[in-house]
N, CA, C and O of each residue as an XYZ file, in Angstrom:
764
protein
N      92.633     86.158    133.520
C      91.989     87.514    134.121
C      91.924     88.079    132.798
O      92.614     87.894    131.796
N      90.683     88.992    133.092
C      90.674     90.343    131.961
C      91.236     91.068    132.195
O      91.251     91.010    133.425
N      91.992     92.089    131.827
C      92.864     93.688    132.114
C      90.881     94.732    131.604
O      89.904     94.720    130.855
N      91.402     95.268    132.505
C      90.137     96.067    132.952
C      91.023     98.109    132.728
O      90.648     99.279    132.654
N      92.111     97.414    132.719
C      93.082     99.057    133.209
C      92.303     99.793    131.207
O      91.838     99.466    130.115
N      92.729    100.918    132.100
C      91.883    102.221    130.636
C      93.102    101.692    129.594
O      92.811    101.307    128.462
N      94.344    101.709    130.029
C      95.197    101.681    128.818
C      95.574    100.386    127.621
O      96.398    100.174    126.731
N      94.483     99.770    128.208
C      94.672     98.189    128.004
C      94.595     98.756    126.364
O      94.125     99.865    126.111
N      95.162     97.766    125.219
C      95.435     97.742    124.250
C      94.263     97.272    123.179
O      93.993     96.076    123.070
N      93.641     98.195    122.462
C      92.667     97.949    121.686
C      93.103     97.251    120.225
O      94.277     97.146    119.871
N      92.177     96.881    119.591
C      91.936     96.045    118.413
C      92.125     96.929    116.938
O      91.197     97.546    116.416
N      93.676     96.848    116.323
C      93.390     97.903    115.703
C      92.747     97.693    113.829
O      93.375     97.122    112.937
N      91.576     98.253    113.716
C      91.386     98.193    112.481
C      92.281     98.269    111.110
O      92.006     99.215    110.371
N      93.169     97.509    110.749
C      94.033     97.678    109.863
C      93.417     98.196    108.506
O      94.316     98.579    107.757
N      92.598     98.279    108.154
C      91.264     98.656    107.302
C      91.343     99.737    106.910
O      91.830    100.245    105.901
N      90.463    100.361    108.380
C      90.173    101.655    108.439
C      91.770    102.152    108.223
O      92.023    102.792    107.202
N      92.839    101.859    109.181
C      94.084    102.561    108.929
C      94.456    102.419    107.675
O      95.059    103.442    107.353
N      94.384    101.426    106.520
C      94.855    101.893    105.537
C      93.788    102.899    104.660
O      94.235    103.830    103.989
N      92.906    102.721    104.710
C      91.988    104.102    104.118
C      92.508    105.296    104.605
O      93.005    106.032    103.753
N      92.517    105.589    105.496
C      92.988    106.613    106.172
C      94.711    107.867    105.890
O      95.026    109.056    105.928
N      95.414    106.243    105.575
C      96.733    106.702    105.008
C      96.396    107.024    104.027
O      96.478    108.252    104.008
N      95.923    106.546    102.836
C      95.477    106.347    101.975
C      94.995    107.669    101.157
O      95.575    108.158    100.187
N      93.705    108.171    101.820
C      93.452    109.621    101.183
C      94.451    110.200    102.057
O      94.378    109.031    101.677
N      95.190    110.669    102.715
C      96.257    111.400    103.845
C      97.091    111.523    102.369
O      97.415    112.670    102.059
N      97.385    110.661    101.633
C      98.061    110.432    100.303
C      97.636    111.457     99.477
O      98.327    112.384     99.055
N      96.613    111.271     99.293
C      95.559    111.588     98.317
C      95.709    110.670     97.113
O      95.898    110.990     95.939
N      95.574    109.359     97.698
C      95.882    108.448     96.364
C      94.550    107.717     96.230
O      93.764    107.374     97.112
N      94.500    107.587     95.097
C      93.278    106.503     94.371
C      93.415    104.570     94.589
O      94.170    103.611     94.435
N      92.177    104.945     95.009
C      92.240    102.482     95.252
C      92.998    102.314     94.398
O      94.134    102.002     94.754
N      92.683    102.457     92.711
C      93.196    102.051     91.793
C      95.010    102.158     91.466
O      95.702    101.311     90.900
N      95.464    103.569     92.072
C      96.314    104.075     92.054
C      97.200    102.868     93.246
O      97.720    101.851     92.787
N      97.249    103.180     94.727
C      97.598    101.922     95.424
C      97.902    100.285     95.091
O      98.886     99.552     95.185
N      96.686    100.152     94.707
C      96.689     98.899     94.482
C      97.502     98.429     92.915
O      97.691     97.217     92.817
N      97.788     98.945     92.200
C      98.250     98.843     91.211
C      99.740     98.687     91.218
O     100.382     97.893     90.530
N     100.367     99.851     92.389
C     101.728     99.912     92.799
C     101.043     98.755     93.664
O     100.301     98.381     92.756
N     100.722     97.900     94.723
C     101.144     96.890     95.623
C     100.870     95.629     94.875
O     101.248     94.561     95.356
N     100.239     95.673     93.727
C     100.169     94.108     92.632
C      98.905     93.457     93.112
O      98.675     92.257     92.966
N      97.824     94.602     93.888
C      96.697     93.749     93.648
C      95.107     94.065     93.063
O      95.056     95.001     92.266
N      94.218     93.598     93.277
C      93.164     94.026     92.801
C      92.490     95.584     93.334
O      92.648     96.013     94.476
N      91.928     96.105     92.543
C      91.224     97.483     93.109
C      90.035     97.311     93.826
O      89.436     98.058     94.600
N      89.703     95.646     93.222
C      88.384     95.248     94.381
C      88.557     94.800     95.874
O      87.921     94.765     96.927
N      89.482     94.556     95.485
C      90.424     93.176     96.674
C      90.596     94.864     97.859
O      90.009     95.080     98.919
N      91.500     95.670     97.197
C      91.770     97.169     98.206
C      91.167     97.411     99.211
O      91.521     97.473    100.389
N      89.961     97.590     98.574
C      88.623     98.306     98.447
C      87.847     97.381     99.854
O      87.166     98.016    100.660
N      88.070     95.661    100.039
C      87.152     95.347    100.404
C      88.230     94.921    101.582
O      87.572     94.138    102.266
N      89.486     95.022    102.151
C      90.146     94.836    103.020
C      90.350     96.724    103.528
O      90.958     96.936    104.577
N      90.026     97.453    103.042
C      89.847     98.556    103.798
C      88.451     99.008    104.213
O      88.290    100.121    104.712
N      87.371     98.109    104.003
C      86.160     98.264    104.624
C      85.998     97.011    105.694
O      85.034     96.961    106.458
N      87.235     95.810    105.670
C      86.704     95.061    106.718
C      86.131     93.806    106.002
O      85.587     92.939    106.685
N      86.242     93.659    104.522
C      85.138     92.833    104.720
C      85.764     91.580    103.766
O      85.052     90.915    103.014
N      87.337     91.360    103.941
C      88.523     90.665    103.410
C      89.613     91.408    104.197
O      89.888     92.511    104.669
N      90.036     90.247    104.069
C      91.399     90.306    105.282
C      92.799     89.745    104.156
O      92.913     88.804    103.370
N      93.709     90.877    104.588
C      95.114     90.806    104.050
C      96.239     89.705    104.589
O      96.505     89.577    105.784
N      96.912     88.865    103.433
C      98.242     88.412    103.665
C      99.072     88.894    104.009
O      99.609     89.695    103.244
N      99.672     88.663    105.429
C     101.183     89.643    105.967
C     101.526     89.811    104.524
O     101.228     90.986    104.311
N     102.030     89.251    103.296
C     102.627     89.653    102.292
C     101.793     90.997    101.169
O     102.332     91.945    100.598
N     100.501     90.625    101.180
C      99.633     91.450    100.675
C      99.616     92.929    101.777
O      99.063     93.887    101.238
N      99.889     93.069    102.518
C      99.469     94.084    103.713
C     101.011     94.610    103.598
O     100.978     95.836    103.493
N     102.388     94.103    103.581
C     103.519     94.403    103.365
C     103.156     95.370    102.402
O     103.014     96.567    102.652
N     102.924     94.543    100.681
C     102.993     95.299     99.394
C     102.048     96.573     99.477
O     102.309     97.697     99.049
N     100.841     96.131    100.150
C     100.100     97.609    100.425
C     100.319     98.901    101.288
O      99.817    100.023    101.245
N     101.423     98.211    102.225
C     101.866     99.412    103.314
C     102.835    100.240    102.447
O     102.873    101.470    102.417
N     103.904     99.077    101.486
C     104.884     99.898    100.991
C     104.086    101.011     99.987
O     104.481    102.177     99.993
N     102.932    100.600     99.113
C     102.672    100.999     98.207
C     102.268    102.632     98.666
O     102.444    103.514     97.825
N     101.685    103.012    100.121
C     101.891    103.693    100.675
C     102.812    104.691    101.274
O     102.637    105.826    101.718
N     103.682    104.041    101.170
C     105.314    104.172    101.711
C     105.263    104.641    102.971
O     105.850    105.602    103.468
N     104.217    103.581    103.621
C     104.506    103.451    105.592
C     105.358    102.066    105.011
O     105.691    101.743    103.870
N     105.565    101.343    106.484
C     105.795     99.855    106.929
C     104.418     99.689    107.819
O     103.810    100.498    108.519
N     104.218     98.537    107.555
C     103.565     97.573    108.360
C     103.572     97.947    109.539
O     102.414     97.973    109.957
N     104.334     98.268    110.329
C     104.538     97.751    111.814
C     103.693     99.629    112.233
O     103.208     99.736    113.360
N     103.609    100.990    111.198
C     102.598    101.587    111.143
C     101.529    101.888    111.619
O     101.211    102.806    112.375
N     100.728    100.756    110.969
C      99.710    100.382    110.474
C      99.210     99.819    112.021
O      98.130     99.230    111.974
N      99.721     99.897    113.134
C      99.789     99.147    114.392
C      99.992    100.305    115.526
O      99.778    100.069    116.714
N     100.493    101.775    114.975
C     101.142    102.375    115.046
C      99.559    103.648    116.433
O      98.460    103.998    116.003
N      99.892    103.852    117.371
C      98.656    104.305    118.383
C      99.072    105.361    118.137
O     100.263    105.671    118.090
N      97.569    106.480    117.828
C      97.780    107.434    117.002
C      97.377    107.960    115.613
O      97.273    109.079    115.113
N      97.100    106.046    114.979
C      96.500    106.795    113.523
C      98.273    106.908    112.572
O      99.383    106.964    113.101
N      97.964    106.908    111.224
C      98.737    107.124    110.723
C      99.211    108.514    110.976
O      98.776    109.424    111.681
N     100.860    108.325    109.701
C     101.737    109.177    110.611
C     101.704    110.553    110.215
O     102.439    110.604    109.229
N     101.360    111.421    110.393
C     101.034    113.023    110.157
C     102.221    114.002    109.389
O     103.331    113.502    109.571
N     102.253    114.695    108.945
C     103.321    115.826    108.412
C     103.729    116.317    109.981
O     103.064    116.574    110.985
N     105.317    116.310    109.629
C     105.926    117.071    110.466
C     106.525    118.339    110.389
O     106.971    118.635    109.281
N     106.678    119.387    111.544
C     106.853    120.193    111.267
C     109.102    120.492    112.132
O     109.440    120.992    113.205
N     109.616    120.142    111.465
C     110.922    120.693    111.499
C     111.494    121.539    111.636
O     112.269    121.695    110.693
N     111.590    122.556    112.653
C     112.213    123.982    112.941
C     114.083    123.730    112.820
O     114.796    122.845    113.293
N     114.453    125.103    111.861
C     115.179    125.240    111.530
C     116.652    124.760    112.911
O     117.699    124.174    112.633
N     116.289    125.174    114.092
C     117.565    125.466    114.988
C     116.928    124.309    115.590
O     116.906    124.385    116.818
N     116.363    123.178    115.067
C     116.358    121.987    115.540
C     116.559    120.684    114.731
O     116.208    119.507    114.807
N     117.307    121.485    113.910
C     117.795    120.247    112.967
C     118.838    119.448    113.122
O     119.833    120.061    112.735
N     119.153    118.230    113.550
C     120.145    117.507    114.019
C     121.569    118.004    112.849
O     121.485    117.844    111.631
N     122.853    118.633    113.579
C     123.188    118.883    112.942
C     125.061    117.955    112.871
O     125.095    117.017    113.667
N     125.561    118.029    112.574
C     127.223    117.282    112.808
C     128.436    118.167    111.994
O     127.949    119.062    111.301
N     130.018    118.077    111.946
C     130.917    118.910    111.393
C     131.243    117.761    111.191
O     131.274    116.754    111.897
N     131.717    118.180    109.201
C     131.958    117.485    108.594
C     132.965    118.123    107.966
O     132.821    119.337    107.821
N     134.200    117.489    107.451
C     135.101    117.898    106.108
C     135.772    119.255    107.049
O     135.923    119.482    108.249
N     136.068    119.985    105.761
C     137.103    121.463    106.461
C     136.227    122.559    106.490
O     136.237    123.114    105.391
N     135.391    123.161    107.381
C     134.386    124.537    107.385
C     133.542    124.086    107.451
O     132.614    124.890    107.543
N     133.167    122.794    107.465
C     131.515    122.504    107.441
C     130.579    122.069    108.119
O     130.918    121.405    109.099
N     129.381    122.225    107.926
C     128.374    121.199    108.480
C     127.701    120.631    108.084
O     127.802    120.907    106.889
N     126.741    119.717    108.204
C     125.745    118.945    107.473
C     124.209    118.994    108.562
O     124.242    118.725    109.763
N     123.391    119.256    108.066
C     122.020    119.370    108.694
C     121.134    118.524    108.327
O     120.504    118.736    107.291
N     120.962    117.691    108.892
C     119.735    116.423    108.387
C     117.883    117.291    108.736
O     117.286    117.799    109.686
N     117.606    116.949    107.056
C     116.011    117.761    107.433
C     115.189    116.403    107.233
O     114.107    116.671    106.709
N     115.336    115.087    107.468
C     114.850    114.029    107.071
C     114.926    113.280    108.314
O     115.691    112.319    108.391
N     113.977    113.744    109.593
C     114.329    113.047    110.677
C     113.268    111.497    110.687
O     112.121    111.727    110.301
N     113.515    110.199    111.030
C     113.309    109.183    110.795
C     111.676    109.387    111.181
O     111.333    110.413    111.766
N     110.788    108.452    110.854
C     110.779    107.202    110.043
C     110.763    107.045    108.497
O     110.470    106.081    107.790
N     111.120    108.142    108.241
C     111.296    108.337    106.576
C     112.198    107.276    106.183
O     113.259    106.963    106.723
N     111.638    106.764    105.174
C     112.497    105.069    105.224
C     112.883    106.025    103.331
O     113.883    106.281    102.660
N     112.321    106.101    103.287
C     112.927    106.246    101.305
C     113.527    107.675    100.663
O     113.945    107.851     99.518
N     113.447    108.532    101.640
C     113.988    109.818    101.599
C     114.752    110.195    101.987
O     114.187    110.368    103.067
N     116.267    110.780    102.260
C     117.320    111.394    103.278
C     117.367    113.045    102.415
O     117.384    113.280    101.207
N     117.376    113.710    103.250
C     118.229    115.492    102.858
C     118.663    115.745    103.589
O     118.163    115.456    104.677
N     120.116    116.592    103.525
C     120.796    116.821    104.277
C     120.926    118.654    102.956
O     120.912    118.954    101.763
N     121.063    119.439    104.650
C     121.752    120.898    103.884
C     122.894    120.830    104.843
O     123.030    120.394    105.986
N     123.743    121.476    103.883
C     125.237    121.436    104.379
C     125.775    123.026    103.899
O     125.562    123.712    102.899
N     126.549    123.217    105.108
C     126.953    124.869    104.864
C     128.537    124.842    105.198
O     128.922    124.704    106.359
N     129.501    124.992    104.026
C     130.171    125.480    103.877
C     131.306    126.669    103.953
O     131.352    127.199    102.843
N     132.063    127.165    104.694
C     132.526    127.941    104.883
C     133.879    128.914    103.449
O     134.718    128.186    102.918
N     133.862    129.740    103.242
C     134.553    130.095    102.436
C     136.855    128.720    102.029
O     137.911    128.844    102.648
N     136.679    128.215    101.409
C     137.715    127.350    100.959
C     137.067    126.170    101.932
O     137.835    125.371    102.468
N     135.994    126.104    102.093
C     135.456    124.573    103.121
C     135.445    123.473    101.753
O     135.482    123.658    100.536
N     135.383    122.409    102.509
C     135.151    121.498    101.613
C     134.441    120.130    102.422
O     134.525    120.197    103.649
N     133.820    119.018    101.916
C     133.343    117.691    101.868
C     134.656    116.954    102.954
O     134.622    116.275    103.981
N     135.484    117.378    102.297
C     137.063    116.682    103.314
C     138.388    117.154    102.040
O     138.380    118.055    101.202
N     139.787    115.749    102.479
C     140.468    116.067    101.512
C     139.843    115.184    100.436
O     139.697    115.695     99.326
N     139.410    113.770    100.651
C     139.022    113.261     99.265
C     137.946    113.086     98.655
O     137.031    113.768     99.116
N     137.615    112.297     97.602
C     136.256    112.621     97.486
C     136.135    111.139     98.164
O     137.082    110.393     98.411
N     134.664    110.867     98.423
C     133.882    109.718     99.695
C     132.684    109.234     98.565
O     132.304    109.946     97.637
N     132.271    108.100     98.811
C     131.537    107.395     98.380
C     130.203    106.534     99.471
O     130.431    106.006    100.559
N     129.050    106.604     98.875
C     128.538    105.344     99.918
C     127.518    104.998     99.546
O     126.923    105.936     99.017
N     126.878    103.939     99.543
C     125.731    103.223     98.806
C     125.614    102.819     97.543
O     126.557    102.205     97.045
N     124.700    103.024     96.950
C     124.307    103.435     95.698
C     123.235    103.620     95.216
O     122.850    103.131     94.154
N     122.340    104.676     96.254
C     121.923    105.428     95.928
C     121.838    106.683     94.767
O     122.860    107.228     94.351
N     120.280    107.110     94.243
C     120.262    108.188     94.066
C     120.370    109.330     94.194
O     119.823    109.551     95.274
N     120.719    110.237     93.806
C     121.810    111.757     94.723
C     121.254    112.813     93.854
O     121.490    112.689     92.652
N     120.567    113.819     94.238
C     120.406    114.882     93.424
C     121.464    116.236     94.441
O     121.307    116.480     95.638
N     122.198    116.719     93.766
C     122.868    117.995     94.415
C     122.541    119.368     94.014
O     122.455    119.653     92.820
N     122.401    120.010     94.700
C     121.532    121.356     94.469
C     122.358    122.931     95.256
O     122.131    123.075     96.457
N     122.893    123.575     94.841
C     123.618    124.928     95.067
C     122.864    125.593     95.882
O     122.449    126.374     95.026
N     122.315    125.950     96.881
C     121.174    126.876     97.062
C     121.690    127.971     97.341
O     120.711    128.711     97.238
N     123.043    128.995     97.794
C     123.947    129.944     97.560
C     125.152    129.531     97.767
O     125.633    128.649     98.478
N     125.856    130.810     96.558
C     127.128    130.460     96.674
C     128.001    130.002     95.291
O     127.708    130.578     94.243
N     128.903    129.132     95.276
C     130.089    129.436     94.291
C     130.433    127.782     94.848
O     130.985    127.821     95.948
N     130.264    126.633     94.423
C     130.767    125.318     94.356
C     131.541    124.577     93.202
O     131.338    124.772     92.004
N     132.578    123.582     93.803
C     133.601    123.185     92.571
C     133.015    121.718     93.326
O     133.343    121.402     94.470
N     131.975    120.797     92.345
C     131.840    119.673     92.598
C     132.811    118.020     92.204
O     132.414    117.540     91.143
N     133.767    117.310     92.785
C     133.972    116.665     91.498
C     133.333    115.465     91.903
O     133.124    115.164     93.078
N     133.018    114.771     90.891
C     132.202    113.544     90.692
C     133.167    112.596     90.006
O     133.377    112.887     88.828
N     133.693    111.714     90.389
C     134.445    110.429     89.529
C     134.997    110.703     88.572
O     134.831    110.067     87.531
N     136.379    112.457     88.751
C     137.654    112.403     88.399
C     136.937    113.744     87.475
O     137.805    114.456     86.969
N     135.494    114.184     87.187
C     135.594    115.810     86.455
C     134.705    116.518     87.587
O     133.928    116.330     88.522
N     135.330    117.386     86.885
C     135.065    118.785     87.979
C     133.771    119.484     87.047
O     133.500    119.298     85.861
N     133.099    120.348     88.060
C     131.458    120.825     87.408
C     131.886    121.643     88.581
O     132.257    121.332     89.712
N     131.677    123.089     87.805
C     131.515    124.141     88.617
C     130.361    124.789     88.817
O     130.437    125.503     87.817
N     129.090    125.186     89.449
C     127.886    125.414     90.144
C     127.702    126.183     91.275
O     128.159    126.215     92.418
N     126.598    127.020     90.373
C     126.275    128.869     91.213
C     124.833    128.798     91.854
O     124.182    127.760     91.729
N     124.555    129.386     92.226
C     122.996    129.644     93.199
C     122.310    128.758     91.629
O     122.589    128.681     90.433
N     120.983    128.066     92.874
C     120.390    127.629     91.735
C     120.677    125.874     90.659
O     119.863    125.070     90.207
N     121.860    125.911     90.631
C     122.428    124.477     89.829
C     122.393    123.407     90.189
O     122.796    123.361     91.351
N     122.079    122.326     89.761
C     122.111    121.148     90.800
C     122.675    120.496     89.680
O     122.804    120.935     88.537
N     123.055    119.189     90.228
C     123.379    118.019     89.287
C     123.196    116.075     90.034
O     123.381    115.851     91.230
N     122.864    115.077     89.130
C     122.089    114.392     89.714
C     123.253    113.240     89.660
O     124.164    113.609     88.919
N     123.500    111.846     90.281
C     124.467    111.406     90.224
C     124.396    109.997     91.197
O     123.691    110.012     92.207
N     125.002    109.056     90.903
C     124.861    108.015     91.937
C     125.903    107.825     93.461
O     127.056    107.426     93.297
N     125.502    108.074     94.608
C     126.159    107.848     95.326
C     127.662    107.340     95.694
O     128.536    107.879     96.372
N     127.628    105.566     94.691
C     128.753    105.281     94.791
C     129.663    105.905     93.614
O     130.751    105.384     93.366
N     129.383    106.592     93.172
C     130.353    108.304     92.631
C     130.853    108.486     94.008
O     130.341    108.615     95.120
N     132.650    108.429     93.269
C     133.448    109.165     94.553
C     133.238    110.700     93.930
O     133.562    111.209     92.857
N     132.399    111.295     95.353
C     132.455    113.106     94.744
C     133.155    113.464     96.041
O     133.246    112.798     97.072
N     133.577    114.536     95.785
C     133.780    116.303     96.523
C     133.155    117.558     96.171
O     132.996    118.025     95.044
N     132.759    118.129     97.502
C     132.274    119.349     97.399
C     133.417    120.628     97.561
O     133.402    120.810     98.779
N     134.102    121.315     97.156
C     134.331    122.190     97.675
C     134.195    123.450     97.561
O     135.005    123.723     96.675
N     133.293    125.192     98.138
C     133.418    125.589     98.331
C     134.728    127.176     97.747
O     135.691    127.555     98.413
N     134.348    127.662     96.603
C     135.169    128.106     95.850
C     134.399    129.655     96.012
O     135.050    130.655     95.710
N     133.723    129.718     96.246
C     133.794    130.995     95.954
C     133.798    131.990     97.489
O     133.952    131.364     98.538
N     133.625    133.527     97.555
C     134.001    134.207     98.800
C     133.075    134.313     99.665
O     133.224    135.235    100.467
N     131.960    133.531     99.795
C     131.017    133.388    100.767
C     130.513    132.281    101.448
O     130.750    131.321    100.715
N     129.930    131.885    102.484
C     129.753    130.763    102.660
C     128.806    130.347    101.911
O     127.871    131.147    101.865
N     128.597    128.934    100.987
C     127.589    128.264    100.683
C     127.302    127.158    101.269
O     127.940    126.312    101.896
N     125.593    127.396    100.770
C     124.662    126.130    101.348
C     124.140    125.652    100.181
O     123.668    126.178     99.173
N     124.407    124.125    100.682
C     124.448    123.247     99.290
C     123.194    122.400    100.301
O     122.596    122.677    101.341
N     123.205    121.279     99.368
C     121.534    120.020     99.811
C     121.703    118.743     98.974
O     121.945    118.747     97.767
N     121.545    117.622     99.758
C     121.945    116.215     99.267
C     120.627    115.767     99.206
O     120.076    115.686    100.304
N     119.987    115.464     98.264
C     118.901    114.219     98.259
C     118.908    113.165     97.780
O     119.400    113.020     96.661
N     118.463    112.287     98.352
C     119.720    110.805     98.595
C     118.012    109.478     98.847
O     117.250    109.301     99.797
N     118.092    108.920     97.588
C     117.305    107.670     97.670
C     117.823    106.564     97.352
O     118.786    106.797     96.620
N     117.658    105.237     97.558
C     117.092    105.183     99.522
C     117.916    105.663     99.826
O     118.850    105.713     99.026
N     118.086    106.396    101.353
C     118.947    106.784    102.386
C     120.422    105.696    102.033
O     120.378    104.553    101.578
N     121.450    106.360    102.351
C     122.549    105.448    102.132
C     123.711    106.109    102.865
O     124.888    105.750    102.843
N     123.155    107.177    103.545
C     124.676    107.850    104.085
C     125.053    107.026    105.926
O     126.075    107.332    106.541
């Protein structure tokens, strides 16, 4: 028996969805095709509904656009930019005299960003810690901190940054007299 309910699911035009996401990302057919390992003409045909992509090709194309295949079937179209207000950031207490605030709500899959606030004398904990094996960029937004990294110590001030693998044990301590604000940028997420 056919459904006449107004909320019945409509068929999704995957090609149109791909084109919309590509345009939202301001990416060219050539760039996305190269990243996905498909020809530019094939991608164009898929976007125009003149060719069907295999699941494997669709996964590569979606990945080249920074979305999952599931995102292509979400009601309401491609993911849109989202504003996360400072007071709405998910937070957790960590270490000694500190807290972390998550700046990258799900479903971001390839990037994780935390801001940390450390009171004077505060640290990420008594011992260095490691997580995953991601690229990690640590940035001091305000204050003076010491970063212990694999046995080395780095004195960092406002605006300084350092990169390392998240698998290297690390620990941050506020060595200044004011609250320090720091940021961790991790790709892919491993926290």
